[in-house]
C-alpha positions as CSV (number, residue, x, y, z in Angstrom):
1,M,-48.8,25.1,-28.2
2,I,-46.3,28.1,-29.3
3,D,-44.0,29.4,-26.5
4,T,-44.7,32.8,-26.1
5,P,-41.0,35.3,-26.2
6,S,-40.7,35.2,-22.4
7,T,-41.2,31.5,-22.4
8,S,-38.7,30.8,-24.9
9,F,-36.2,32.9,-23.6
10,A,-36.6,31.1,-20.1
11,A,-36.3,27.8,-21.3
12,A,-33.0,28.7,-23.3
13,V,-31.3,29.8,-20.2
14,T,-28.6,27.3,-18.8
15,P,-28.2,27.4,-15.1
16,L,-24.9,28.4,-13.8
17,N,-24.6,25.1,-12.1
18,R,-24.9,23.0,-15.4
19,K,-22.2,25.9,-16.8
20,A,-19.3,25.5,-13.9
21,M,-18.3,23.8,-11.3
22,L,-16.3,24.4,-8.6
23,V,-12.3,23.6,-8.1
24,K,-9.9,23.8,-5.3
25,L,-6.4,24.7,-4.9
26,T,-4.4,23.6,-1.9
27,C,-0.5,24.4,-2.3
28,S,2.2,24.8,0.1
29,K,5.6,26.3,-0.2
30,P,8.7,26.2,2.3
31,T,9.5,29.3,4.3
32,T,12.2,31.2,2.3
33,S,12.5,34.3,4.3
34,R,13.7,34.6,7.8
35,R,13.3,37.0,11.0
36,D,15.9,39.7,11.0
37,K,15.8,40.5,14.4
38,E,19.3,42.5,14.7
39,V,17.9,44.7,12.1
40,E,14.6,44.4,13.3
41,A,16.0,46.5,16.7
42,V,17.3,49.0,14.7
43,V,14.2,49.8,12.7
44,Q,11.9,49.9,15.5
45,A,14.1,52.0,17.3
46,Q,14.6,54.4,14.5
47,Y,10.4,54.6,13.7
48,A,9.9,54.1,17.3
49,D,7.1,51.3,16.4
50,T,8.2,48.2,18.0
51,G,5.3,46.4,15.9
52,L,7.8,46.4,13.1
53,T,9.4,43.3,11.5
54,V,12.2,42.5,9.2
55,L,11.9,39.5,6.9
56,Q,15.1,38.4,5.4
57,Q,14.7,36.5,1.9
58,L,16.6,33.4,1.6
59,F,17.7,32.6,-2.3
60,K,17.0,35.6,-3.2
61,D,19.0,35.7,-6.6
62,K,16.9,35.3,-9.8
63,A,19.5,33.2,-10.9
64,N,19.8,30.7,-7.8
65,P,18.3,27.5,-8.8
66,V,16.2,27.1,-5.9
67,R,14.7,30.6,-6.1
68,I,13.7,29.3,-9.9
69,V,12.1,26.3,-8.6
70,I,10.1,28.6,-5.8
71,N,9.1,31.1,-9.1
72,E,8.1,27.8,-11.0
73,A,5.8,26.8,-8.4
74,S,4.3,30.4,-8.4
75,Q,3.1,29.7,-11.7
76,V,0.6,26.8,-10.6
77,Y,-1.5,29.1,-8.9
78,T,-0.9,31.9,-11.2
79,Y,-2.7,29.9,-13.8
80,H,-5.2,28.7,-11.4
81,V,-6.4,32.3,-10.8
82,A,-6.2,33.4,-14.5
83,H,-8.4,30.3,-15.4
84,T,-11.1,30.2,-13.0
85,L,-13.5,32.6,-11.4
86,P,-14.4,34.1,-7.9
87,W,-16.8,31.9,-6.2
88,S,-16.0,32.8,-2.4
89,D,-13.3,34.8,-0.4
90,R,-10.0,32.4,-0.3
91,G,-11.8,29.2,-1.1
92,P,-13.2,27.4,-4.3
93,R,-12.8,29.2,-7.9
94,M,-15.5,28.8,-10.5
95,L,-14.5,26.9,-13.5
96,P,-16.4,26.8,-17.0
97,V,-17.4,23.0,-17.7
98,E,-16.1,23.2,-20.9
99,Q,-12.8,24.0,-19.7
100,Y,-12.2,21.3,-17.4
101,V,-9.7,19.3,-19.4
102,A,-7.8,21.9,-20.5
103,Y,-7.6,23.2,-17.3
104,S,-7.1,19.9,-15.4
105,T,-4.6,18.5,-18.4
106,A,-2.7,21.9,-18.0
107,M,-2.5,22.0,-13.9
108,R,-1.2,18.9,-13.8
109,G,1.3,19.5,-16.5
110,L,2.3,22.5,-14.8
111,I,2.4,20.2,-11.1
112,G,4.3,17.7,-12.9
113,D,7.2,20.2,-14.1
114,V,7.5,21.6,-10.4
115,E,7.9,18.2,-9.2
116,S,10.2,16.9,-11.8
117,S,12.5,20.3,-10.9
118,V,12.4,19.9,-7.1
119,A,13.7,16.2,-7.5
120,A,16.5,17.6,-10.2
121,L,17.3,19.9,-7.0
122,M,17.8,17.6,-4.4
123,P,21.1,16.5,-5.0
124,R,22.4,20.3,-4.9
125,Y,20.2,21.4,-2.3
126,D,22.8,21.4,0.6
127,A,25.5,23.1,-1.5
128,L,22.9,25.6,-2.3
129,V,22.1,26.6,0.9
130,Q,26.0,26.8,1.7
131,Q,26.4,28.8,-1.2
132,D,23.6,31.5,0.2
133,I,24.4,31.6,3.9
134,Y,28.0,32.8,2.2
135,S,26.6,35.5,0.1
136,R,24.8,36.6,3.4
137,G,27.3,37.0,5.3
138,A,28.0,37.0,9.6
139,R,23.9,37.2,10.1
140,A,23.3,33.9,8.0
141,Q,23.1,30.2,9.6
142,L,22.3,27.0,8.7
143,S,19.1,26.7,10.7
144,D,17.7,29.2,9.0
145,Y,16.8,27.1,6.0
146,P,14.6,24.1,5.5
147,T,16.4,20.8,5.3
148,A,16.2,19.1,1.4
149,E,13.7,16.7,2.8
150,E,11.3,20.0,4.2
151,F,11.9,21.8,1.4
152,K,11.0,19.0,-0.6
153,E,8.1,17.6,1.3
154,K,6.7,21.5,2.0
155,M,6.2,21.7,-1.9
156,Q,3.0,20.0,-2.4
157,F,0.0,21.0,-4.7
158,K,-3.4,19.6,-5.2
159,F,-7.0,20.4,-6.6
160,F,-10.3,19.1,-6.0
161,F,-13.5,19.4,-8.2
162,S,-17.1,19.8,-7.1
163,P,-20.4,20.8,-8.1
164,L,-21.8,24.1,-7.8
165,P,-24.8,24.2,-5.6
166,D,-28.2,23.9,-6.6
167,V,-31.7,23.9,-4.7
168,S,-32.2,20.4,-6.0
169,H,-29.4,19.3,-4.1
170,F,-31.0,19.4,-0.5
171,L,-32.5,15.7,0.6
172,F,-34.8,17.5,3.1
173,D,-37.0,20.4,2.9
174,I,-35.8,23.6,3.5
175,N,-38.5,27.0,3.1
176,P,-39.0,29.4,-0.1
177,E,-37.0,32.2,1.4
178,D,-33.8,30.0,1.7
179,K,-34.4,28.5,-1.6
180,A,-34.8,31.9,-3.2
181,A,-31.7,33.3,-0.9
182,L,-29.7,30.6,-2.7
183,T,-30.8,31.2,-6.2
184,A,-30.6,35.1,-5.4
185,Q,-27.1,33.9,-4.5
186,L,-26.2,32.0,-7.6
187,E,-27.6,35.2,-9.9
188,E,-25.1,37.4,-8.4
189,V,-22.3,35.3,-8.8
190,E,-22.7,34.9,-12.3
191,K,-23.3,38.8,-12.5
192,Q,-20.4,39.3,-10.8
193,A,-18.3,36.6,-13.5
194,K,-19.3,38.6,-16.0
195,N,-18.0,41.7,-14.8
196,E,-14.9,40.1,-14.0
197,V,-14.4,38.5,-17.1
198,A,-14.8,42.0,-18.8
199,G,-12.5,43.5,-16.1
200,R,-9.9,41.6,-17.4
201,I,-9.9,42.6,-20.5
202,H,-10.9,46.3,-19.8
203,A,-7.4,47.0,-17.2
204,P,-5.0,46.2,-20.3
205,L,-7.3,47.8,-23.0
206,V,-7.3,51.2,-20.5
207,H,-3.4,51.2,-20.4
208,L,-3.0,50.4,-24.1
209,V,-5.6,53.8,-25.3
210,N,-3.8,55.6,-22.1
211,K,-0.1,55.0,-23.8
212,L,-1.5,56.0,-27.1
213,K,-2.7,59.3,-26.1
214,V,0.7,60.1,-25.5
215,G,1.8,61.9,-28.8
216,I,4.9,60.6,-30.7
217,G,8.0,62.3,-29.7
218,E,6.2,63.2,-25.9
219,P,7.4,61.4,-22.4
220,G,6.0,57.9,-21.9
221,A,4.7,57.6,-25.7
222,I,6.7,54.6,-26.4
223,F,4.9,51.5,-25.8
224,R,6.2,47.9,-25.6
225,D,4.7,45.1,-28.0
226,S,3.2,43.4,-24.6
227,A,0.7,46.3,-24.2
228,V,-0.9,45.0,-27.4
229,E,-0.2,41.5,-26.7
230,N,-1.9,41.4,-23.0
231,V,-5.0,42.8,-24.5
232,N,-4.9,40.0,-27.0
233,E,-4.2,37.5,-24.6
234,A,-6.7,38.9,-22.0
235,C,-9.3,38.2,-24.4
236,D,-8.4,35.0,-25.2
237,I,-9.0,33.9,-21.6
238,A,-11.9,35.6,-21.4
239,R,-13.7,33.7,-23.9
240,Q,-12.8,30.5,-22.5
241,L,-14.1,31.9,-19.4
242,A,-17.4,33.0,-20.7
243,M,-19.4,30.6,-20.4
244,G,-21.2,30.9,-23.5
245,D,-22.9,34.4,-22.6
246,E,-23.6,36.4,-25.8
247,T,-22.7,39.5,-24.5
248,V,-19.4,38.8,-23.1
249,L,-18.4,37.1,-26.3
250,A,-19.8,39.8,-28.8
251,M,-17.6,42.5,-26.4
252,I,-14.5,40.1,-26.7
253,D,-15.2,40.2,-30.3
254,E,-15.6,43.8,-30.6
255,V,-12.6,44.2,-28.6
256,K,-10.4,41.8,-31.1
257,Q,-11.7,43.3,-33.8
258,A,-10.5,47.0,-32.9
259,I,-7.1,45.9,-32.0
260,R,-6.2,43.9,-35.1
261,P,-4.8,46.8,-36.9
262,L,-2.3,47.3,-34.1
263,V,-1.5,43.5,-34.1
264,K,-0.8,43.7,-37.6
265,G,0.9,46.7,-37.7
266,M,2.5,48.3,-34.5
267,H,4.9,50.3,-36.3
268,V,2.2,52.3,-38.2
269,V,0.7,53.4,-35.1
270,R,4.4,54.2,-33.8
271,E,5.4,56.1,-36.9
272,S,2.3,57.9,-37.7
273,P,0.6,60.9,-35.4
274,V,-2.7,60.3,-37.3
275,E,-3.2,56.4,-36.9
276,R,-2.0,56.7,-33.4
277,A,-4.9,59.1,-32.8
278,N,-7.4,57.3,-35.0
279,A,-6.0,53.8,-32.8
280,A,-6.8,56.0,-29.4
281,N,-9.8,57.3,-30.3
282,K,-11.4,53.7,-31.6
283,L,-9.8,51.8,-28.3
284,D,-11.3,54.4,-26.1
285,E,-14.8,54.1,-27.3
286,V,-14.6,50.3,-27.1
287,A,-13.3,50.5,-23.6
288,K,-16.1,53.3,-22.7
289,K,-18.6,50.8,-24.0
290,M,-17.2,48.3,-21.7
291,S,-17.6,50.6,-18.7
292,F,-21.1,51.7,-19.4
293,M,-22.0,47.9,-19.8
294,F,-20.4,46.0,-17.2
295,G,-19.7,48.7,-14.6
296,R,-16.2,49.3,-14.8
297,A,-14.2,52.3,-13.8
298,A,-13.1,54.6,-17.0
């Protein structure tokens, strides 16, 4: 029997629950801010609003070793969000199955780095608290700060994997409407994931286009190398998250091809009005095509 085109297409479609899994990150960090009631009273009186609160950040100096460790810890969550896709609000996120090894290796490395940094910080922590108290002046006191042990205990990260739901997972009968609802939910999640991937490229691409549209010598015409690098990086991460979707992969290839001249010669678009205009028009066309295909805001 020869498959009809529709039968062949259906057989080629891989269900979402075979392309992705769920990963949930739980993280805690020590509190590094305090409520400043003295300043708060002044602000509340000034604005006649007793609902206003004033928080003072501890270890606010970016060069402070404690702040450096806190910022390093934030990179764990940043990486998690950048390399996964939404599944539910404030819950687990989707991870392409083929990215499991890369994701878990990178996350364990980042968490290990934070743990090593915290361990190295502990012998100096109490002295750094005293320095911070001194820098904050009269309203600062030791009780505002977590102890070294509290700081260490609060800096915790864990991530857990689980499969995506499927109607076959039910060990009891459910009615056809509920089965259809779950199937529809998975289809909607996959559609949203595709749009999410496209949006991650579209945003930095539009930013770059807007920069290129400003004529050489005009205010705002200068653009950083990072404007191009951000598009390139977004494409690389999007490819990891595409889950083999041919439409998304083709779009990524088109964007990469369009920015290739800029990657190889950014100095040209900075110096030549003609090349700058050509680059802006070409990338604008690609951005508008993405808006049409994936429903992105133009």
